[in-house]
C-alpha positions, -999 to +999 in steps of 0.1 A: -504+526-117-512+528-080-516+491-071-499+475-100-470+449-091-441+455-111-416+423-119-438+405-092-420+422-065-426+463-062-461+470-055-467+510-060-485+522-033-483+563-036-471+590-062-445+609-045-431+632-075-436+636-115-417+651-141-413+654-178-397+620-181-411+599-151-434+593-121-418+586-090-436+561-068-435+551-031-436+512-033-431+482-014-407+456-019-425+425-014-389+402-009-375+422+013-406+438+033-394+476+028-402+505+013-384+520-019-391+547-044-395+536-082-392+556-110-415+547-139-407+562-174-442+577-189-451+554-216-456+578-236-418+585-242-409+551-233-407+546-274-381+571-281-350+554-283-329+586-273-352+591-243-350+552-235-311+555-233-310+581-211-332+569-188-315+537-185-279+556-182-294+574-154-296+541-134-259+532-146-247+564-139-261+566-102-255+530-094-218+541-096-216+561-067-222+545-033-218+578-012-239+588+019-249+619+004-262+605-030-296+583-031-285+547-039-298+527-070-312+494-058-323+479-091-338+488-126-355+468-150-388+469-171-423+452-169-447+454-197-429+484-217-427+504-186-391+509-177-385+518-141-355+526-116-358+512-079-339+536-057-336+540-017-366+556-002-359+589+017-386+596+044-384+634+045-390+668+023-370+680-005-345+707+004-368+731-018-396+724+004-375+733+033-368+768+019-402+773+012-412+765+045-385+780+068-375+811+043-339+815+051-320+790+065-297+797+098-266+805+082-244+774+098-272+750+085-269+762+050-233+760+047-238+727+061-260+715+034-238+730+008-208+711+018-229+674+019-242+684-016-207+694-028-191+663-012-219+641-034-209+663-065-169+654-059-181+621-058-199+621-092-170+641-106-145+615-092-166+591-118-161+619-146-198+628-142-214+662-143-249+661-126-261+694-147-294+698-127-283+706-092-311+724-074-330+720-040-355+698-059-334+673-064-317+672-028-337+652-005-334+659+036-337+624+054-354+623+091-317+627+106-314+663+086-287+648+064-290+658+026-290+635-004-288+642-040-308+625-066-320+627-103-291+620-122-313+622-154-295+646-173-259+636-160-234+635-187-198+619-190-168+645-190-156+614-212-184+619-239-178+646-264-211+647-277-236+627-249-272+622-260-280+661-260-281+682-292-254+710-298-273+743-282-301+725-264-305+736-227-312+713-200-315+720-163-334+741-145-332+778-158-335+791-117-300+774-111-286+768-149-248+782-155-242+807-179-226+783-203-257+760-203-279+788-210-257+792-239-256+757-252-218+756-242-200+727-233-206+718-197-181+706-169-178+702-131-173+739-129-212+743-143-223+721-109-200+745-090-222+775-103-255+758-096-243+750-062-237+785-056-271+795-068-280+766-044-264+783-015-273+815-022-314+806-022-306+789+014-294+818+027-317+842+011-347+824+008-350+830-027-334+825-062-316+858-074-333+864-111-365+866-122-381+870-152-415+864-172-399+835-192-377+807-184-354+818-212-354+854-193-343+836-163-315+816-183-304+851-203-302+871-166-277+840-155-254+854-186-257+889-186-268+902-151-245+907-119-254+885-093-274+905-063-253+914-032-259+884-012-244+901+021-268+930+017-296+907+019-283+885+047-261+909+064-252+888+097-235+865+071-198+865+074-177+885+043-156+847+039-191+831+032-201+861+006-170+854-011-177+819-017-210+827-031-194+855-051-166+832-066-190+800-072-213+820-089-187+839-114-198+841-148-163+833-163-151+803-159-119+816-155-129+834-123-148+805-108-135+778-087-120+751-109-134+723-091-161+715-063-135+701-043-118+738-045-150+752-029-156+727-007-121+737+012-134+773+013-170+764+026-155+743+053-134+774+068-170+796+060-185+770+083-161+771+111-163+810+109-200+810+113-198+787+139-172+807+157-194+838+152-230+823+164-215+804+192-231+772+183-239+749+155-275+745+147-295+716+127-272+693+103-242+719+111-234+700+141-227+668+124-207+685+093-184+703+120-170+667+133-157+659+099-138+692+092-102+691+083-079+701+114-073+735+093-108+746+092-116+729+129-091+753+149-109+784+139-141+774+158-144+776+194-125+748+216-156+734+228-166+720+197-132+712+182-128+686+210-162+684+228-145+659+254-114+682+262-139+708+270-162+688+289-132+680+309-122+716+315-158+725+324-162+698+348-131+709+370-146+746+367-179+732+381-164+716+408-146+746+414-175+768+416-194+744+436-169+743+465-168+781+466-209+781+464-214+756+488-205+777+516-227+804+505-257+778+508-247+766+542-249+806+556-282+809+536-299+779+543-318+796+574-330+818+546-349+788+530-370+782+560-409+792+554-416+823+573-448+818+600-480+829+580-462+826+545-459+789+526-426+781+507-420+789+475-429+760+451-401+745+435-404+746+397-411+715+377-383+694+366-377+671+334-385+635+342-360+609+331-376+588+299-365+550+300-382+543+264-409+548+238-436+528+220-458+533+191-497+530+194-521+517+169-549+498+183-573+497+151-548+489+126-518+463+123-508+472+158-474+490+146-469+528+134-434+533+125-421+513+154-385+513+147-385+552+149-400+559+182-367+563+201-363+593+181-388+612+201-368+610+231-333+612+216-329+649+225-323+655+188-347+675+173-335+671+139-351+634+142-386+623+147-411+596+148-440+599+122-471+582+116-478+566+084-491+587+054-529+583+053-535+599+017-563+571+011-598+578+023-592+605+044-586+602+085-566+577+095-582+551+071-611+542+094-592+544+126-600+571+154-563+576+156-528+568+163-502+577+186-469+573+204-462+570+239-433+577+264-424+561+298-408+573+327-379+557+346-403+553+376-440+566+383-445+604+385-475+628+385-463+646+357-473+681+354-464+691+318-458+677+283-435+695+259-436+683+222-419+695+194-434+687+159-422+700+122-460+691+110-480+713+134-518+718+130-529+682+142-555+674+175-538+653+204-551+639+236-529+630+265-533+598+287-513+587+315-514+551+330-494+523+347-492+502+320-499+508+284-536+499+272-543+475+244-571+499+230-575+534+240-603+532+263-578+512+287-561+545+293-587+558+311-597+595+312-576+623+294-552+643+311-552+669+286-564+676+248-549+704+225-564+712+192-540+723+166-505+715+181-478+742+177-441+738+166-434+739+201-463+730+226-462+733+265-490+710+278-499+713+314-515+682+323-539+672+351-531+639+368-549+648+400-514+640+419-519+604+407-485+590+398-479+571+363-454+553+342-467+557+307-479+590+289-497+583+258-499+612+230-529+599+210-532+620+176-568+621+167-565+644+135-538+651+108-523+683+097-525+691+058-498+667+047-518+636+055-490+624+083-482+637+117-447+638+133-432+640+171-396+654+166-390+652+204-411+649+237-398+659+275-419+652+303-419+677+336-427+668+369-425+681+403-393+696+416 
């Protein structure tokens, strides 16, 4: 269906997912000129009245929830026998992809994601809805690092005694299925609590708790086998967090958290404990801790409870230390003078202040995600600028490359460029110029070239001592994922 224009408005551009009921595409909304995600029901099952009603109910269900951690439903409709749902397009990766790529997540980050997923489920439960398919594959991580829950295709109303599912039929992915779901019993919000506990276990350990030769075998282990000891697998985590996992995944519902809200209360305290133990938050934990209730936040060090107060205290300490050190520096100044016959020691390079960034796409439409360029210089590695997705025709679709340039606040003969990326493996050339060129030839001679950049690449620059204001990162090949990103750029110059 690629290239199809649904309802004269949504043009399907790329398949980004597929399941038993539907295929998901990235599409372009030609009315509002933006990317969206469209879930199109398979034609082979669209004639099944029960399946069609379940699909339509998904749209109605998700449309009820306006929450920062739930993927937003924009529209729904049907075109020539193809029922579809239009969703917010979240560019990024699934939580499952992140776990496959990283293995065990940092403990505070895993707890932060569990809190965000829990808040989304809490919003669903407030609408008397149970998700019933909570799993990392249904959690998207957006470019800012936030978790967003999607796929409410088998959601069930707590007010609907029968629903659309026959008695005894198991819905959901068995790696995360609750014991009552595995047995075909009535599901409640405690079923989502159990699945969230399994997701948290996987984030902390890098694997699901049960494996078997069949899906039925996995489901029965959820019913019969005790959970593996999460703290034995991840000994650096706190006992408080291990207790949350244990209670959330209790086989008997009477021993499990009665609600997601109850689980969230303990998760928030566990996050505060983990941050206090580690000394600083990482990833998404940074934004989550700022919204913690007072009783949880008080567990953390003062610098994370009240950054402004801590900053003021730190400033006073720095001033006091400076006054003490000043006298030492005056007396030591003579020792800094070069000794005859011996050169003065070279000063280490320092960060160059950057005043802006820009995209560079001379062979295309002149724009390469221009709205993302500031993310490459915002000192937040959780955000990123990325190229477009070049899945069609290989390479850059006939172009020699695309790039991003950074602008120094003043002209400088930079000696090093540090680059962070979440899509390592692509090739780059670095150029320096007084003003941005219109084509790659305008940038002159490359000052550095790197093949297969790593996650963090420290690139020496040969500018021949010539001060320049603009430094271009010209991407000439792509990694396996058909696009490249730049999470952060630092420019270094003479001290």
